[in-house]
Each structure stands twice: as C-alpha cells, then as structure tokens.
N, C-alpha and C positions, 0 to 999 in steps of 0.2 A: 673870672669870666663875667662879662656884662650880660645881663638878661633883662629884657623889658617884658613885663607882664601887662597885658591889656585885659582888664576886667570887663566881662560882658554884663548886661543889665541884671540878669538873675543873681550873679555873684555880688554885685554892688548892693542889690536889694537885701540879700542875706546878711551882708555886713551891717548895713544901716539898721535893719529891723532886729538884728540879734538872733536871726533864725539859724545861723551857723556859727557856733563858737570856734569851730575849726577854721573857717574862712577868716574870721576876725583875728584869730591868733596868727595865722600865716601872714596876713597883711601887716600885722604889728611886728613880725619878726623878720622882715626883709634883711638880707645880709648885704655886705659891701658889694657893690656892683649890680645889685638887683633894684629895679625900679618898677613901681606899679603905677598905672595910669588908666584913663578911660577914653573912649572915643566921644567926640561931640555928639554922635548918634545916641550913645548911651545917656549922655546928659539930657538930650531932648526927650528920650523915653521917660526918664526919671522926672523931669520937670512936668511932663504931661500928666504923670501919675499924681504929682503934687497938686496940680491945677484941679484935678478931679476931687481932691480932698482938702479944700481950703481951711477947714476947721481942725485939721490934724497938726496942731502947732508943734508938738514935740517931734513929730516925723519931719516936718519942714526944717526945724532946727538941726536935727541929726543929719539930714541930707546936705544942708548948706555947710555944716562943719566938715563933712567928708569931702565935699566938692572943693572946699577951700584948700584941703591938704593934698588932693590928688591932681597931678597934671592932667589937663583935658586936651587931647590932641585934636587939632582942627581937621576937617574933611576937605581934601583938595583934589587936584587933578590926578595925582598918583593913586589916590584911593579910588577915584572914579574909574580909572583905567583897570585897576585890580578887580573892581566890582564887575565891570563889563565882561572881562575875561572869565571870571569865576562863575557868574550867572549863566553865560553861554555854555560853558563846559558842563555845569550841573544840569541845566535844562536838557542838553543833548543826551545826558546819561539818564534822564527821567527823574532826576532828583529836584524836588521843589522845596524851597525853604522860604520863610517869611522875608520880605524885603529888608526889614531892619536887621534881622539876623545876618543876612547876606552882606549888608553894608558893614556891620561890625566885623565879620570875618574878613572881608576885603580890607578893612582898615588894618587889622592885625597883619595880614599878608603884606600890605604896602609898606608898613614900618618894620617888618621883621620881628614882630612881637609874638610871644607865646600867649595864646588865648586862654584866659581863665574862665571856665564855664562848667555848668552842671548839665548843659544841654547835649544829649547824646548825638543828636543830628549834627551839631557843629563839630563835635569831636571826630566825625568821619571825614572831614574835609582835608584831603591829603596835601593841599597846597599850603596849609598853615605851617608855621615854624614850630609847631607843637601845640598841644593843649594840655591843660592840667585842671583838675577839679579840686579847688580848695575847700569846697563845701561837702566834705566826705561824711559829715554827720547829718545831712539832710535826707 
C-alpha cells in the first residue's frame, strides 16, 4: 500500500532539532511504499525561522540537509481550491485555525496525504486523509 506522509512544521522542527527521537526514528524507518514530504508552506515557515536566527549555523546546516532529502511539494491551484473549501467550512462551523496551518492541511487534502502533526487542532479536520503523530515522546 502506498502512503504519502506530509510533515507539518512542528514535526519537521522536532526532527531537525532532535526534540523527538520517536519522530526521527519513524522518518528513518519508512517502509516500501511510504513516502515522506513537506509542503512548500512548511518550507517557507522553516526558512522564516532560520532568517530570524542567522547565527545558528548548525541549525541552518541541519535544516538544509533535511530539506535536501525530503520532497517539497509545490502549492498550486488544486491546493488553493482545497484551502478555499476547507476554510469556508471551518469558519461556518466556528472553527478558526491559523492561515498557515490551514494551508498545510489543505495541501495534505489536495494530494491525498496523511498529515503528520502534533497539533491537536489539525487532527480534528475530518477532510484529511488521516493524521498521525510521530512525535509521541514530546
């Protein structure tokens, strides 16, 4: 069975910084048919964080090494359409999430990926193709 896992920003951060050995181990142990990737939205968030810490050379190197290994999915029209539908539905239900979290969730929906997140609010989005929390030790 082929499964695509889209790592959200907190999961990527846990892996890079070593805050979750469980998440690191799960990423390192992907099985045949499993793929891990990130959204270009997550890349933007991570690069913003790096820009705020220009002296953190080890962190920069660790992020670049991981970004080199992980496929980065572009944001396009299908993702924008999923975002519009998702945001309208959540707002109608009185559920407000951050713009970037909504964009990452919409990206996962658009590509049919399982969202890897430690964010409980994201795990409640029913339109997702599932969620998992690899950072069980955080």
